[in-house]
C-alpha positions as CSV (number, residue, x, y, z in Angstrom):
1,M,6.3,-8.6,31.0
2,P,7.7,-8.9,34.5
3,R,5.2,-9.2,37.3
4,P,4.7,-6.1,39.4
5,D,6.3,-5.8,42.8
6,P,3.6,-6.6,45.4
7,S,4.8,-3.8,47.6
8,R,4.1,-1.2,44.8
9,P,0.5,0.1,44.5
10,Y,-1.6,-1.1,41.6
11,R,-5.3,-1.3,40.7
12,K,-7.1,-4.2,39.0
13,G,-3.8,-5.7,37.8
14,V,-2.6,-2.6,36.0
15,L,0.3,-0.5,37.3
16,L,-0.6,3.0,38.0
17,S,0.7,5.4,35.3
18,S,3.0,7.1,37.9
19,Q,4.7,3.7,38.4
20,R,5.6,3.1,34.8
21,P,9.1,3.8,33.5
22,T,9.2,6.8,31.2
23,T,11.5,8.2,28.5
24,P,13.2,11.6,29.0
25,A,10.2,13.1,27.0
26,G,7.9,11.8,29.7
27,R,6.3,9.1,27.6
28,P,6.0,5.4,28.7
29,A,9.2,3.5,27.8
30,A,7.5,0.3,26.8
31,G,4.3,-0.9,25.3
32,P,1.9,0.7,22.9
33,P,1.5,4.5,22.9
34,D,-1.6,6.2,24.3
35,F,-4.4,6.4,21.9
36,A,-4.0,10.2,21.5
37,D,-0.3,9.7,20.6
38,A,-0.8,6.8,18.2
39,R,0.3,7.8,14.7
40,N,-1.2,5.0,12.5
41,K,-4.0,2.5,12.5
42,R,-1.8,-0.3,13.9
43,Q,-0.7,1.8,16.9
44,K,-4.3,2.9,17.6
45,A,-5.4,-0.7,17.6
46,R,-2.6,-1.6,20.0
47,A,-3.5,1.3,22.3
48,A,-7.1,0.2,22.3
49,G,-6.1,-3.2,23.5
50,L,-6.0,-5.2,20.3
51,D,-2.9,-7.4,20.1
52,P,-1.9,-9.1,16.8
53,D,-0.7,-12.2,18.8
54,Y,-4.3,-13.0,20.0
55,W,-7.1,-14.8,18.2
56,Y,-10.3,-12.7,17.5
57,A,-13.7,-14.1,16.5
58,V,-14.8,-12.7,13.2
59,E,-17.8,-15.0,12.4
60,Y,-20.0,-17.7,13.9
61,E,-18.8,-21.2,13.0
62,H,-22.3,-22.3,11.9
63,A,-22.5,-19.4,9.4
64,V,-19.8,-21.0,7.2
65,R,-21.1,-24.3,6.0
66,P,-19.1,-26.6,3.7
67,G,-19.1,-25.1,0.2
68,D,-20.0,-21.6,1.4
69,V,-18.0,-18.4,1.2
70,V,-18.7,-15.6,3.6
71,E,-17.3,-12.1,3.6
72,T,-16.3,-10.6,7.0
73,R,-14.3,-7.6,8.0
74,F,-11.7,-7.2,10.7
75,W,-9.5,-4.2,11.4
76,G,-10.6,-2.5,8.2
77,R,-9.7,-5.6,6.0
78,S,-12.1,-7.7,4.1
79,I,-11.7,-11.4,4.6
80,A,-13.2,-14.3,2.6
81,L,-14.0,-17.2,4.9
82,Y,-14.8,-20.6,3.3
83,R,-15.1,-24.2,4.2
84,G,-14.0,-26.9,1.8
85,E,-15.4,-30.3,1.3
86,D,-13.1,-31.6,4.1
87,G,-14.8,-29.3,6.6
88,T,-11.7,-27.2,7.3
89,L,-12.3,-23.5,7.7
90,R,-10.0,-21.3,5.6
91,A,-9.5,-17.5,5.4
92,L,-8.1,-15.5,2.4
93,E,-7.7,-11.8,1.7
94,N,-11.0,-11.0,-0.1
95,R,-9.5,-10.0,-3.4
96,C,-8.3,-11.9,-6.5
97,A,-4.6,-11.3,-7.3
98,H,-5.6,-10.9,-11.0
99,R,-8.3,-8.3,-11.2
100,Q,-9.0,-7.5,-7.5
101,L,-12.6,-8.9,-7.6
102,A,-14.0,-10.0,-4.2
103,L,-13.3,-13.7,-3.7
104,S,-16.3,-13.9,-1.5
105,R,-18.4,-13.8,-4.7
106,G,-16.5,-16.9,-5.9
107,Q,-17.3,-20.6,-5.4
108,V,-15.7,-23.4,-3.4
109,D,-14.3,-26.2,-5.6
110,G,-13.2,-29.1,-3.3
111,C,-10.9,-27.4,-0.9
112,H,-10.1,-24.4,-3.1
113,L,-11.7,-21.1,-3.8
114,T,-12.3,-20.0,-7.4
115,C,-12.7,-16.4,-8.5
116,T,-15.9,-15.8,-10.6
117,Y,-14.2,-13.3,-13.0
118,H,-11.4,-15.3,-14.8
119,G,-11.5,-18.5,-12.7
120,W,-8.2,-18.2,-10.9
121,T,-8.3,-20.9,-8.2
122,Y,-6.6,-20.4,-4.8
123,E,-5.7,-23.0,-2.2
124,G,-6.1,-22.3,1.5
125,T,-2.6,-20.7,1.8
126,G,-3.5,-18.0,-0.8
127,R,-1.4,-19.5,-3.6
128,V,-2.9,-19.8,-7.1
129,V,-3.2,-23.4,-8.1
130,H,-5.0,-23.1,-11.4
131,Y,-5.4,-20.4,-14.2
132,A,-8.7,-21.1,-16.1
133,H,-7.8,-18.9,-19.1
134,D,-5.2,-18.9,-21.8
135,L,-1.9,-17.4,-20.9
136,F,-1.3,-16.6,-24.6
137,G,2.0,-18.4,-24.8
138,R,3.5,-16.8,-21.7
139,A,4.8,-18.9,-18.8
140,A,2.6,-19.2,-15.7
141,P,3.7,-16.9,-12.9
142,R,6.3,-18.4,-10.5
143,S,5.0,-20.2,-7.5
144,G,4.2,-17.6,-4.8
145,C,4.2,-14.7,-7.3
146,A,0.5,-14.8,-7.7
147,A,-0.6,-15.2,-4.1
148,I,-2.7,-13.4,-1.6
149,R,-2.7,-13.1,2.2
150,S,-4.1,-16.0,4.2
151,P,-4.7,-15.1,7.8
152,P,-4.9,-18.1,10.2
153,A,-8.4,-19.5,10.8
154,T,-9.8,-22.0,13.2
155,A,-13.2,-23.2,14.2
């Protein structure tokens, strides 16, 4: 975003609404809509000041010890945080791709997270690396087919 012209009035680093460019309908031309005009959850979050390009704290670092799985929620989504044997913090969408059971009920196996229901094992990127049950003669799903979201995580 270009810096405001110092000769134009502004308060606390934000341009006054009368100084913002508008569309013919009178709405701001750039940026997120006003909260009242937001039509979906993403637009409401942007209007409230949440930006998907920023990092947000979802849990204290000390709450996730090596071998532990912790469920947390952010922006209405459940996330399973876990720390593998190597000490790296990882985050996965909190659902198994097989039967949708919460992965936060699973167990850490090395640097992978294993679902408690049928034993599907996920690596930190969300890709399935092991199927613990018989596939009954069928081929294993293609790489990437059986995967879940893996939001970035750092400690």
